[in-house]
N, C-alpha and C positions, 0 to 999 in steps of 0.2 A: 679411745681416749676418754669417753664418757665414763666407762667402767673404772678407768684409772683415777679419774677425779673423785668418784664415789669412794674408791679405795682410800684415798688420802683423807677425805673428809670424815669418814665413818669413825675414825679413831679419836676424834675430838671429845667424845663422850667419856664421862667418868665411868670406869668399869664397875660392874656389879660385884658385890662381895663374893659371889660364887666363883667368879673368874680367878680368884686368888688361891684356888686349890685348898680351901679350908682355912686359909689365913684370915685373921680378923682384919677388917678394913683399917687403913691408917687414917690419921686425922686429915681433914680437908680444910686448911686455913683460909681465911678471907684473903682475896687478892689485893685488898687495899692496905694491908699492914706491911710496912717496909722493914719491921724489926722482929718479925716472928722467927721462931725456930721450928723446923719441920721434924717432928719426932715420930718414931714408931709407936704404935699403940701398946699399951701395957700387955695385952694378950699375945702380941707377936714379938715380945722382947727377946725371946730366946731363938728367934728365927733369923736367918742370914738374909742379907740383901746382896745380890750379885748383879753387877753392872758391867756392860761392855761399852767402851768408848772407841769409836772408829775414827782414827786420825790423831796423830801426835803433833798437831800444830797449835797455834794460839788457842783456838776454840776448844780442842780436845783436852788440853792440859788445864785450862781454866775450869771446864766442867768437872774434871777429876778432882781438882783442888776443892771446889765448892761442894761436891758430893761428900767428900771426907769431912769438910768443916761443918756442914749442916746436918749430917746424920746423927741419930741418937747414939749416946755412949753405950746404950744397952744392946745395940744392934751389931751383929757381926757383919761387917761390910767388906766386900771383895770387889776390886775394880781391875779389869783387864783392858789395857790400851792396845788396840790393834793398829799397827802401821808397818807395812813391810819395808818401808824406806827408813824407819827409825825416827827419832826426834827431829822435827823440822825438815823432814825429807820432801815435803811438798812446797806449796807457794809461800807458806809462812817463813820457812827457812831461808828463802832467797829474797825476801822483801828488803826494801831500803831502810826500814826502821825509823823513819821520821815520824815523830809522835806529837800531835797537837789536836785540839778539838774543833778546828775551824774548816769551813769550805774554802775553795779558791777565792771566793769573794769576801772572805773574812767573816762570814756568818757562823754563829754557833750551830753545830750540827745537831740533829735530833738526839735528845738526852745527852748532849755533849758534856755538860758539867758533871753529871752523874757518872757517865762513862769514863771521863778523865779521872775522877776520884777512885773508881774501882780499879782502873788500870794501874794507878800509882800504888795502890795497896798490894797488888800482885807483884809489881816490880820490887817493892820494898821486901816482900816475902822472899822473892828469889835471891835478892842480895844478901839477906840474912842467912839463907841456906848455904850460900857460897862462903860467907864469912865463917860459919861454923866448921865447914869442911877445911878451909884453908888454915884455920887456927889449929886444928888437929894435925894437918899436914906439916905445918911449921914445927910443931913439937916433936915430930919425927924426922925433921930435916928433909922433908919431901917438897917438891915444887908445888906451886899454887894450881888450882883447878883449871884456870884459863890463862892465856898469854896476854890478856887485855881486859878492860872493863866491860861490864854488861851495858852500862848507861853512860853516855856522854851528855852532860848537862851544860850545853853551850848556847842554847837558843836556836831559833830559826828566823831568817830574814827573807822577806818577800818584796823585792822592788816592783813597782808598777811598770807595766810594759805598754799600756795603751791609755789614752786620755780618759776613756770611758771608765776604766778600772780605778783611776785615781779617785773619782767622786764616790764610787761604790765602796771602795776600801775605806775611805775616810769616814763615810756615814756608818758603816758596819763596825768600825773600830770603837765607836762610842758604846757599843752594847756587849763588850767582852765581860768575862767574870774574873773575880779577883785572883783565883788560883792559877789562871793562865792568861795574863794580861796581854793587851795589844798596845804597842806604842807607835805613834806616827812620827816618822823621821824624815828630815830633808836629806838631800844628797850628801852633804858634808858629814852629817851625823852617821849615815849609813856607811860611808867610806871609812870613818874612824873604827867601826866595828870590823869591816872587811876592806883592808887596803887594796887599791886597784879595782874596786867594784865599779861597775858602770851603772849609773842611775839615770837613765835617759830622761825621765820626767820629774826628776828632783823630788821623788816621793817613794817611800818604802814603809812597809809594816814590819815591826819587829816583835817577835814572841819570845821574851827572855826566859820564860819557864819551859818552853818547848824543849824537846830533847831528841837524841838519836840513840836508838836501841840496837845492840848487836843481836839479831834474832836467834842465831844458833846458840850463843852463850846463854841468852835469856831462857830459851826453852829447856836447855839442859839444867839450868839452875832451878827453874820452876818444877821440873821433874824431881830434882833433889828435894825440894820443899815438900812435894807430895809424899815422897818416901818417908821423910822425916816426920810429917804429920801423922802418917799411918803408924809409924813405930811409936811415936809419943802416945797416940790414942790407944794402942794395944797395951802399953804399959800402965795406963790409967783407968781404962774402962773394963767392964765386966767381959765384954766380947772383944774379938780381934778385928783389926783393920789391916788390909793388905792391898798393895798396888803392884801390878806387873806390867811390863812393856813386852808385848809379843810381836816379833817381826814376822807377821804372817799376813797373807792376803785373804780377805774375806770375799768370797765369790757371791754370796747371797745371804740375806738376813735369815733365811730359813735355817741355815746351818747353825745359827746361834740360839734358835728359839728354845730349845730344851735346857740350855745352859744358864740363861740369865733371866732376871726379873725385868730388866729394861736394857735396851740398846740405844745409845745416843750416837747419832750419825754426824760426824764433824769432818767430813771428807772433802770439803770445798768443791772444786769443779769435778772431782771424781765421784761425788755422791750419785750422779746420774748413771754411773756404770753398774750400780746395783740393779738387778733385774726388776726388783719391786718398785724402784723409783725411776727407771729409765724412761725418758720422754715425758715425765710427769711434773718436773720442777720448772718453774718459770725463770730459769737462770740463763744469763748471757755469758758465754765464755770469751775470755780475752787473754791472750798470751803477752806477757811483758818481758822484755830483755833489759837487763841492767849491766852496764859496763863498769869494770874495775880499772881505775887509773892510778898510776904511781908517778912520783916526781923524782927526777934524776937529782943526784947530789949537788950539781953545780948551779941549781936554780933555787931562789929563795923559797923557803917552805911556807905553807899556809899557817896562819896564826893559831896557836894551840887553844886559844879561848875564843876564836872567831866563830860565829854561828854557821850552820849549814844554810843553804840557799834554795829557796823555792822560786821557780819561774816556769816557763813553758817546758823546760827540762830541769829536774832538781839535781842538786849536788849535796850528797850526804857525806861529810868529811869524817873519816875514821881515825885519822891521825894527821899531823902536819904534812905527811908525804903520801897519804893514801885517801882516795875518795871513790864513792860509788856515784855513777851518773845514770839517771833514769828518767823516764822509762818509755819504752815503745808500747804501742797499743795495737795488737793484731786481733781484731774482732773476728769471732767465728772460728778461731783456731781450736783444734782438739788435741794439740800436741802437749802432752803432759811432761815431756822429757826436760829436765833442767839443763842438760848439756846443750851448749850453743856451738854450732859450727863456726869456723873462721869466716866463712862467707856471710853467715847471719850476723856475726859480730861486727864485721866491717860495715854492713848495711845499717845496723843499728847506730853505730858511732857516727856515721855520716849523717844520719837523721837527727841525732840528739846534740851533737857538738855545736852546730850553729845556734841552737836555742840556748844552750848553757853559756856559750861565749858571749852572747848578747848582753848578759849582765855580769859575767866574770870572764873577761877576755883572756886572762892568764891561763885558763884551763886548756887552751890550745897547746901549751908547752908541756902538758902532762903526757905520759906515755901509756899506751894501752897495755893492760896486764892480764886481762881475762874478761869473761862474761858469763852470766848465768841467766836462767829464765824460769818463770813460774806461770802457771795457768790460773788466772783469777776466775772466781765464780761471781759474776756481777748480778745483783738483784734487779728486779724491774723498777722503773721509775714510779713514784707515787707523789701525791700532793705534798708530802712531808720530805721528799727526797728519795734517794736510793736506800731503802731500809732492808736489813737482813731478814731472812726467813726463819721463823721458829715454829714449833708446834709438834703435836703428836701425829704420827702417820700410822696407817693401819698395820695390824699384825701380819707377819709374813705368812702365817698359816691360819686357816679357818677352823682348825681342829677344836672340837668342843673342850672347854676347860683350859685352853692355852692361856697362860698368864703373862707372857713376855710382851711388853709394849715397846714401841719404837718412836724415838724422838729425833727431830731434825734441828740442827744448828747450821744454817747455810746462807750463802749469798752475802758474806761479809765483804767481798770485793777487795778494794784497796784500803779499807778501813778496819781490817781485822784486828790490828794492834790496838786501836782505840777502843773498839767495841767488845773485845773478847772477855774482859773482866766482868762487865755488866751482864752480857749474854750468858756467860758461864754460870754466874750466880742465879739469874732468873731461871735458867734451864734446870739447874740442880734442884732448886726449890720445887719446880713443877714436877720433876721426875719423882722426887721423894714423896710429894703429896699426891702423886698420880692425878693431878688436876691441871689441865691446860689453861683454866681461867686465871691461874697465877700469872700467866704471860700477858704482856701488853697486847691489846687487840690489834693494834696497827702492825704487829709483827706476825700475827696469825691470820690476818685477813686475806693473805694470798691464796689460802685454800678456797675461800668463797669465790675469789676471782677466777680461779682455775675451773671451778664448777660452772660459773656463769659463761665463761668462754667456750666451754665444751658442750653446753646444753643446747 
């Protein structure tokens, strides 16, 4: 384990110019500037930059987008996204999609305002990509790309369930930010938003700008956007830009070493299955099951503008007659399979339904329609909360002159949707500049803790 810790830590250094096989070193911008562009040096203008992104979930596609966006127009950039399950085949694709920047106690999460802003940018980018495609499809009398929206902008409501939470929520609600406000409601006001809602303590927090994202549609749309950006860049720049999705399994980082300048690992809970990282990441695995419920035609439907509901079990409404209920927390699981057996589903519904019905009793009338599961990669606890893991990890090979560098984006846990925009941007900047100092130290400090724990 001590050797493994040294392996992870050794790559935090900036590489020497000789490690780039004769290429001129690229610029190393200051980590303090938030508006810089990371450009290839003039002497390496005609050289290509080849990147491999492992994982086609929230983090992987965000990294891909930002690599395209921040690369120099004079650099030929090629990005291969590896995911044998395809777009959203892992935990990202089965998430509930509830998006807001607050903790269960209504405190703003670490870099919550900035993360919210970056996430909204990517969502808008994805929607524009779909609009372009649908406009072209309509002109040829073809159906739209998706059978429903990517984003449902209906807000989220959190009724208080304990006396202690009332005071905590009330206090924290005073410190919200203007782009995602928190409103304190009494029971009657909450029931106007959600008829038949149970508000046991006559207190609820409402997030009107919060939203519900359809993860599979969003990831497909963001991939469309990446392809469009590459095509647009190729038409405007001196050099070419290209993005490919490869449904292939990567057994080891070593097999990619000769092909790429950098490999960005965005595999979630499966990152530890790479032999170079196995047993070396301070991640806690947790499998979560989400139930899909439908409403029969003879029962009054849920309001089309009513918010989704957060409680001890959440309800993410997809339509007036369709809802996702989540989630279970099976700590220590290593089960990556998204398929859920009938026995597992029954157990999960039995666990979640009483929690959900405590604030929305009518959910008991809904019918079970299916279930899905995802294995979360939960980061360790820190004084700032549960923060993701970023940073450069050591080369898969120690061969002299090897230039491929490996970067980790991991431990996003249940907040991958909120954090993926900001983390993708930061990681892309670090990769292009070949400088880990670009990343916030609180996201790279896990490597020092690993070394301390194993020394």
